Each structure stands twice: as C-alpha cells, then as structure tokens.
C-alpha positions in Angstrom: 30.3 -47.9 -69.3 33.0 -46.3 -70.6 34.0 -42.9 -69.0 33.5 -39.9 -70.9 37.1 -38.4 -72.8 38.0 -35.2 -72.9 38.3 -32.3 -70.3 38.4 -33.4 -66.7 35.5 -32.2 -64.7 36.8 -28.9 -62.5 39.5 -28.2 -64.8 40.0 -24.3 -65.5 40.9 -22.9 -68.9 42.5 -19.1 -68.8 42.7 -16.9 -71.4 45.1 -14.1 -70.8 44.9 -11.5 -73.9 46.8 -8.1 -74.7 45.5 -5.7 -77.0 47.6 -2.7 -77.9 46.0 0.4 -79.8 47.8 3.6 -80.8 45.5 7.0 -80.5 46.4 8.2 -83.7 43.9 11.4 -83.5 42.4 12.3 -79.8 39.7 14.4 -81.0 38.3 11.7 -83.5 38.9 9.3 -80.5 37.1 11.3 -77.7 34.2 12.1 -80.4 33.8 8.3 -80.7 33.9 7.3 -77.0 31.6 10.2 -76.1 29.1 9.0 -79.0 29.6 5.8 -77.6 28.5 6.5 -74.3 25.4 8.5 -75.6 24.9 5.2 -77.3 24.4 3.2 -73.9 22.9 6.5 -72.0 20.7 8.4 -74.1 19.0 10.6 -71.7 22.1 12.4 -71.1 23.1 15.9 -72.0 25.9 17.2 -74.0 27.7 18.1 -70.8 26.8 15.1 -68.7 28.4 12.9 -71.4 31.6 15.2 -71.6 31.8 14.8 -67.7 31.5 11.2 -67.8 34.2 10.6 -70.5 36.7 13.0 -69.6 40.0 11.0 -70.3 41.5 8.7 -72.3 40.4 5.6 -69.8 36.9 6.8 -69.7 36.7 7.0 -73.6 38.4 3.5 -73.9 35.8 2.2 -71.4 33.2 4.0 -73.2 34.0 2.0 -76.5 34.5 -1.3 -74.9 31.2 -1.0 -73.1 29.4 -0.7 -76.6 31.3 -3.0 -78.7 32.9 -5.5 -76.6 36.4 -4.3 -77.6 38.4 -1.3 -78.0 38.7 -1.7 -81.7 36.6 -4.8 -82.7 36.8 -4.5 -86.5 40.4 -4.6 -86.5 40.9 -7.7 -88.3 42.4 -7.3 -91.6 42.7 -9.6 -94.4 46.3 -9.8 -95.8 50.0 -9.2 -94.2 49.7 -7.2 -90.8 51.1 -3.9 -91.0 54.9 -3.3 -90.7 56.3 -2.1 -87.3 55.6 1.1 -86.5 52.8 1.8 -89.5 49.6 3.4 -88.2 46.0 3.2 -89.8 45.6 6.9 -89.8 42.0 7.2 -91.1 39.9 5.3 -88.9 36.7 7.3 -88.0 37.6 6.5 -84.0 41.2 7.9 -84.3 42.7 4.5 -83.2 45.3 2.3 -84.8 45.2 -1.2 -83.9 48.7 -2.2 -82.7 48.6 -5.7 -82.1 47.0 -8.6 -80.1 48.4 -11.2 -78.1 46.6 -14.3 -76.3 48.0 -16.9 -74.1 46.2 -20.1 -73.2 46.7 -21.2 -69.2 45.4 -24.7 -68.1 44.8 -25.5 -64.6 44.9 -22.1 -63.0 44.7 -22.7 -59.5 41.6 -20.8 -58.8 39.0 -19.3 -61.5 37.9 -15.3 -60.9 34.6 -15.9 -59.7 35.8 -17.8 -56.8 37.6 -14.7 -55.5 34.2 -13.0 -55.1 34.8 -9.1 -54.6 38.3 -9.4 -53.5 40.4 -10.1 -56.7 44.0 -10.8 -56.4 46.4 -8.0 -56.7 47.8 -9.2 -60.1 45.1 -11.0 -61.9 47.4 -11.8 -64.9 50.2 -13.0 -62.8 51.1 -16.6 -64.1 50.4 -19.5 -61.2 53.1 -20.9 -59.6 54.0 -24.6 -58.7 53.6 -25.2 -54.9 57.2 -25.8 -54.7 58.1 -22.6 -56.4 55.7 -20.9 -54.2 57.1 -22.4 -50.8 61.0 -21.5 -52.4 59.9 -17.8 -53.0 57.9 -17.5 -49.4 61.2 -18.8 -47.9 63.4 -16.4 -49.7 61.6 -13.5 -48.6 62.1 -13.9 -44.9 
C-alpha cells in the first residue's frame, strides 16, 4: 500500500497577520464600537456600554469580537489607494491601511501547546537550533 502524499503528520502551519487601520473619525469609531458591544451584550445600559468601551483598545476589540476583524468589509475592487490616501466616509470612522500575511511552516510549538502561558513574543520567528545556541552563548 502506498503512503499518502501531502503534508507530514504533525506539521504546524502558522499564519501571521498584520492589519493596519487609521482612525479618521474618532467619534464615529467609538459610536460604531459601542453599537457593536451593545449587539453582543443587549441587556446593558448606555452607561455600562460606555464604561466597557472606554478607549481605542476597547473599541477595537468590540468590533473584532462582533465581526471577526476590525474592518471586515474592506476588500476593495480595483487599484489599492495611493500611499497616504484615506477612506473618509466609512460609517465606523476607520480607513483600512494595509494587510500583510506571512506563512510559516514547521513552527516548533503550536500556540495551543503553550496552554495559559504563551511565549513573551508570539510573533517572533522561530530560530534554528544552532542559531539558538549561538544566541544563548553570546549573552553570557
């Protein structure tokens, strides 16, 4: 019987993503985030929503929690905007400003295997064992 072709069992595939967004209208951004938070937590009062979504980080997480992405509908047909050009009229007050993804094969340990104690830098690129030993040797 032939062995199956394709990926090797136990191989880890990691996708690292950077997503940049510019806040072009802070008031619209906060209003959209609070509306998203309210959708996820319909029993809260306006004061409770305002307390829960009090800053930029809270607002970003509220939109990500609801939509799975900060600006999920930002795929645009045609040419990308020129550097520095912003989208001023989105209802959420955000202007998509780029996305990059990197595929890494054979990550030494998948995130799940760290349990509650993630590494200090989850985005650090893995180093080869000989590079690791040189780095450890040079720090003494």
